[in-house]
C-alpha positions in Angstrom: 137.2 79.0 118.7 134.7 76.7 119.3 131.4 77.5 119.7 128.2 77.4 122.8 126.1 76.6 120.4 125.1 73.2 119.6 123.5 71.1 116.7 122.4 74.8 115.3 122.3 73.0 111.5 121.2 74.9 108.2 120.2 73.5 105.3 123.2 73.1 103.7 124.7 71.7 106.8 122.2 69.0 106.5 122.4 68.7 102.7 126.5 68.4 103.0 125.8 65.7 106.0 123.8 63.5 103.4 125.8 63.6 100.6 129.3 61.3 99.8 132.0 62.6 101.3 133.8 65.6 98.9 137.3 67.0 101.0 140.4 68.0 100.5 143.9 67.1 102.0 147.2 68.7 103.0 150.0 66.1 103.4 153.0 67.0 105.8 155.5 64.3 104.0 158.3 65.6 106.1 156.0 67.7 109.2 157.5 70.7 109.9 161.2 70.0 108.8 162.4 73.1 106.7 165.5 74.6 105.6 164.6 78.3 106.8 163.4 79.9 109.7 161.1 82.3 108.5 159.8 84.5 111.6 156.2 84.4 110.9 156.0 80.5 110.2 153.0 79.0 112.3 153.8 75.3 111.6 158.0 75.1 112.3 156.6 75.2 116.3 154.8 72.1 115.8 157.2 69.5 115.7 157.5 70.1 119.4 154.3 67.9 119.7 156.3 65.0 118.2 159.4 65.6 120.5 161.2 67.7 117.9 161.4 64.5 115.4 159.7 64.6 112.4 160.8 61.9 110.0 160.5 61.3 106.6 156.9 59.9 105.9 157.9 56.1 105.3 156.5 54.3 102.0 154.0 52.3 103.9 152.1 54.8 105.3 152.6 57.4 102.0 150.5 54.4 100.0 147.9 53.9 102.7 147.2 58.0 102.6 147.0 57.7 98.6 144.7 54.8 99.0 142.5 55.8 101.1 142.1 59.1 99.6 141.5 58.1 96.5 138.7 55.3 97.6 137.8 57.8 100.2 136.2 60.9 98.2 133.8 61.3 96.1 134.4 63.6 93.9 136.1 62.9 90.1 139.3 65.3 90.4 141.0 65.0 93.2 144.1 67.4 94.2 146.7 66.1 96.0 148.6 69.6 98.0 152.2 68.7 99.3 153.0 70.9 102.1 155.4 71.4 105.0 157.5 72.7 106.3 159.5 71.8 103.1 157.9 69.7 101.4 161.3 69.4 98.7 163.2 68.0 101.4 161.2 64.7 101.1 163.4 64.3 97.7 162.5 63.2 94.5 162.4 59.5 95.3 159.5 60.3 97.7 157.3 61.7 95.0 158.3 59.5 92.2 156.7 57.1 94.5 153.8 58.9 95.1 153.1 59.1 91.6 153.5 55.6 91.0 150.7 54.8 93.7 148.2 57.3 92.5 148.8 55.9 89.1 147.8 52.4 91.5 145.0 53.5 92.7 143.3 56.7 90.7 141.3 54.3 88.9 138.9 56.7 86.8 139.3 59.7 88.9 141.5 62.6 87.8 144.5 64.0 89.8 145.9 67.2 90.1 149.2 67.8 92.4 150.2 71.3 93.9 152.9 71.6 96.3 154.0 74.8 98.3 158.2 75.6 98.3 160.1 78.5 99.4 162.0 77.7 96.3 165.7 77.3 97.8 165.9 73.5 96.5 164.6 73.6 93.5 167.2 72.8 90.5 166.6 71.4 86.4 165.7 67.7 87.8 162.8 68.9 89.8 161.6 71.1 87.2 161.5 68.2 85.0 159.6 66.4 87.1 157.2 68.8 87.7 156.4 69.6 84.4 156.5 66.3 83.2 154.0 65.3 86.1 152.1 68.6 85.7 152.5 70.3 89.4 151.3 73.3 90.0 153.9 74.8 92.4 153.5 77.7 94.9 156.3 79.8 95.4 156.6 81.9 98.8 157.8 85.5 97.8 157.0 88.3 99.6 158.1 91.5 97.6 161.1 93.4 96.9 163.9 92.1 98.5 163.9 94.4 101.9 160.7 93.4 102.6 161.4 89.6 101.4 164.4 89.8 103.5 162.8 91.2 106.4 161.2 87.7 108.0 162.1 85.0 105.6 166.1 84.2 106.3 167.5 80.6 106.3 168.6 78.6 109.6 172.0 80.4 109.6 170.0 83.6 109.4 171.4 84.2 106.0 169.3 85.8 103.5 167.2 84.3 101.0 165.7 86.4 98.4 168.4 86.0 95.5 167.6 82.2 95.9 163.9 82.7 95.6 164.0 84.8 92.5 167.0 82.2 91.1 163.8 79.7 91.4 161.5 81.6 89.6 163.5 82.5 87.0 164.4 78.7 86.7 160.7 77.6 86.3 159.6 80.4 83.7 162.5 79.1 81.8 161.5 75.4 82.2 157.4 75.8 81.6 156.5 74.7 85.4 153.1 76.4 86.3 153.5 78.1 89.7 151.6 80.3 91.5 153.1 83.2 94.2 152.2 83.5 97.7 153.0 86.3 99.3 152.3 87.2 103.2 151.4 90.6 104.1 153.4 91.9 107.1 154.3 94.6 108.8 157.1 96.1 106.5 154.2 95.3 103.9 152.3 97.9 105.1 151.9 101.4 102.8 153.8 99.2 100.1 150.5 97.7 98.4 151.1 99.0 95.3 154.7 98.3 94.5 154.6 94.6 95.7 152.1 94.4 93.4 153.9 95.7 90.7 156.9 93.6 91.7 155.1 90.2 92.1 152.9 90.9 89.1 156.0 91.0 86.9 157.0 87.5 87.8 153.6 85.7 87.6 150.0 86.0 87.1 148.7 84.4 90.0 149.1 86.0 93.2 147.8 85.2 97.0 148.6 87.6 99.7 147.9 86.0 103.0 148.0 88.4 106.1 150.3 87.7 108.9 149.1 88.1 112.4 149.9 86.2 115.3 151.4 87.0 119.1 153.9 84.5 120.6 155.8 84.2 123.6 159.5 85.1 124.4 161.7 82.1 125.1 165.3 82.3 126.3 167.7 81.1 123.6 164.7 79.7 121.5 162.9 81.2 118.5 159.5 83.1 119.9 156.3 80.3 120.2 153.5 81.2 118.4 150.4 81.1 121.0 146.7 81.7 121.5 146.7 85.7 122.3 144.8 84.7 125.6 148.1 83.2 127.0 150.1 84.5 129.4 153.1 86.8 128.8 151.7 86.4 125.0 152.9 89.6 123.1 152.1 90.4 119.5 154.4 89.5 117.0 156.7 92.5 115.6 155.7 91.1 112.2 152.4 91.3 112.3 150.1 93.4 110.0 147.8 96.2 111.4 144.3 95.6 110.4 144.2 99.3 108.9 147.7 98.1 107.2 146.6 95.6 105.8 142.9 96.9 104.0 145.1 100.2 102.8 147.5 97.6 101.4 144.7 95.7 99.3 143.0 98.8 98.7 146.4 100.1 97.0 146.7 96.8 95.2 143.1 96.8 94.3 143.7 100.2 92.4 146.5 99.0 90.4 144.7 95.6 89.3 141.3 97.0 88.4 142.7 99.7 86.1 145.2 97.3 84.4 144.7 94.1 84.9 141.3 92.5 85.2 141.4 89.0 83.3 144.9 89.1 83.0 146.4 88.9 86.2 144.3 87.1 89.4 144.6 88.3 92.7 142.9 85.9 95.0 140.9 87.9 97.2 139.3 89.7 94.5 138.5 86.4 92.6 136.8 85.2 95.9 135.3 88.6 96.8 133.7 88.6 93.2 132.4 85.0 93.5 130.9 86.1 97.1 128.9 89.1 95.2 128.2 86.9 92.7 126.4 83.9 94.9 128.8 80.9 94.0 131.2 79.6 96.1 134.3 81.3 96.2 136.8 78.1 96.7 138.5 79.3 99.6 137.6 78.1 102.9 138.1 81.3 104.8 135.5 83.2 102.5 133.1 80.3 102.9 130.0 80.2 105.5 131.9 77.2 106.8 134.9 75.3 106.6 136.3 72.0 107.9 136.9 70.6 104.5 140.6 70.2 104.1 142.4 68.0 106.6 145.9 67.5 107.4 147.8 64.7 107.5 150.9 64.6 109.2 154.1 62.6 108.4 153.8 60.1 110.9 149.7 59.6 109.6 148.3 62.0 112.1 145.2 64.0 110.8 144.1 66.9 112.1 140.9 69.3 111.6 142.6 72.3 109.6 146.5 73.6 109.0 145.9 76.3 111.3 145.0 74.2 114.1 147.5 71.8 114.1 147.1 71.1 117.9 146.0 68.1 120.1 142.9 69.1 120.7 142.1 69.0 116.9 143.3 65.7 116.6 141.1 63.4 114.6 142.8 60.4 114.5 145.8 58.6 112.4 145.1 56.8 109.5 146.5 53.6 110.4 143.6 53.0 112.5 140.7 55.1 111.1 139.8 55.9 107.9 140.1 59.3 106.6 136.4 59.5 105.5 135.5 58.4 108.7 137.4 61.0 110.3 135.8 63.7 107.7 132.8 62.5 108.4 132.9 62.6 112.4 130.5 65.0 114.2 133.7 66.2 115.9 135.0 67.6 111.9 131.6 68.3 111.0 130.8 70.4 114.3 134.5 71.9 113.9 133.2 73.3 109.9 130.0 74.9 111.5 131.9 76.6 114.2 133.0 78.6 111.6 129.8 80.3 111.8 128.4 79.7 114.8 130.8 81.2 116.9 130.7 84.7 115.1 129.5 87.4 117.2 126.0 88.6 116.3 127.7 91.8 115.2 129.5 90.0 112.9 126.5 88.0 111.3 124.4 91.6 110.9 127.2 93.5 109.4 126.3 94.4 105.8 129.8 93.0 104.3 128.8 89.4 106.3 128.0 87.9 103.2 131.4 88.7 102.0 133.8 87.6 104.4 131.6 85.3 106.4 133.8 86.2 109.3 137.1 84.9 107.0 139.1 82.5 108.6 138.8 81.2 112.5 142.7 81.5 112.9 142.4 85.6 113.1 139.3 85.4 115.6 140.7 86.6 118.9 139.2 90.0 118.6 136.1 91.1 120.5 132.7 92.8 119.6 131.1 95.9 120.8 129.1 94.1 123.3 132.5 91.9 124.5 131.2 88.6 123.0 134.3 86.7 121.9 135.7 85.5 118.2 135.3 88.6 116.3 138.2 89.2 113.5 140.8 91.4 114.3 141.1 92.4 110.5 137.7 93.2 110.5 138.1 97.1 110.0 140.7 96.4 107.2 138.6 94.0 105.2 135.6 96.5 105.6 138.3 99.1 104.4 138.9 96.9 101.3 135.1 95.8 100.8 133.8 99.6 101.1 136.6 100.4 98.3 136.0 97.8 96.3 131.9 97.4 96.2 131.2 100.2 93.0 133.1 97.7 91.1 132.6 94.7 92.0 128.9 95.5 91.7 130.2 96.7 87.8 131.7 93.4 87.4 128.6 91.5 88.7 126.3 93.4 86.2 128.8 92.3 83.6 129.1 88.9 84.1 125.3 88.4 84.5 124.8 90.1 81.1 127.1 87.7 79.9 130.0 90.0 78.9 133.4 89.8 80.3 134.6 91.4 83.7 137.4 93.0 82.4 135.6 95.6 80.7 135.7 97.5 84.3 138.7 98.7 83.7 137.3 101.3 80.7 134.8 102.2 83.2 137.5 102.8 85.7 139.6 104.6 83.6 
């Protein structure tokens, strides 16, 4: 996704270029190494960039990363996002050292830590560490057992649902703060309300992540996730359809808007309401531009985005170039602007553009009616959701403008 329109700056772009660096990082301490073999994992294949060698990030590199990140950003609250692969495979001593280094270099900055895990390695010792260091844990759970186990299996092909549920129960019992991340895939279609009710019973914060991928089949190996433009690329059987995703989110919304506003939080609903209210949605997919979230690999390589870890999106290595310089480079800033500039004119003229902003560039391999590329393949699904939620979002905005709680929409809905 690269626009042919160059140097088309908005006033917001210019203000961003002039401000002190403010960016986030997602760090992969053990790269794409994982103890699961989820069919739809877009990151598992990244090991091939490194000749299938993904060693643990060295202590020297960890210190350099933490120092550069804390000293290179202007924001007073700095968030460390530990990701993978499966980041728990780095081991507890690694994270204890990371906490020590954060304290060494934080100065007056406030630090928060988040970690995304499949939960398989969680135990009492991990939970004690997370609780003592105020970690927010993202746990991957796709829904009831038949949906979760369809595509989330371990490297031996065994199901994982029971083990993930044990991890959720352990975190709840030991007081670890956690959110739930659920993919919306082909098995999820037509089951939005059911999935939501199940996940709602386990946690208050839920993120639904649509899965749309193309693959190239390979003899004796897992299918390789590729661009749909590549020869022999076929749509992955786990991909959700645009209509299926839209219907899923509408069904979730109907349950939420009747019973759960202000009590349970669904990320898509939060960012949609934020855009209705004209405030930053807090999620890059729904912002006009992106590029503020760098990825730091196990060896110090830095990429433009977690979904664009390809050689052509490499920005350098922290041992040769500072993180702040890579973030401020014209290459990275152009990557962020391309989120807006590469969109077809059809999208920019759409009544719902102010809500979706084209969503994530990783899903832009569709075509506009006039043949322009880079239209989001989930467009019809998002339009379905935006139309369906429109009157309730308008009413919640009216409530908030008057200083009243958005939860009053539940009475209105009933």
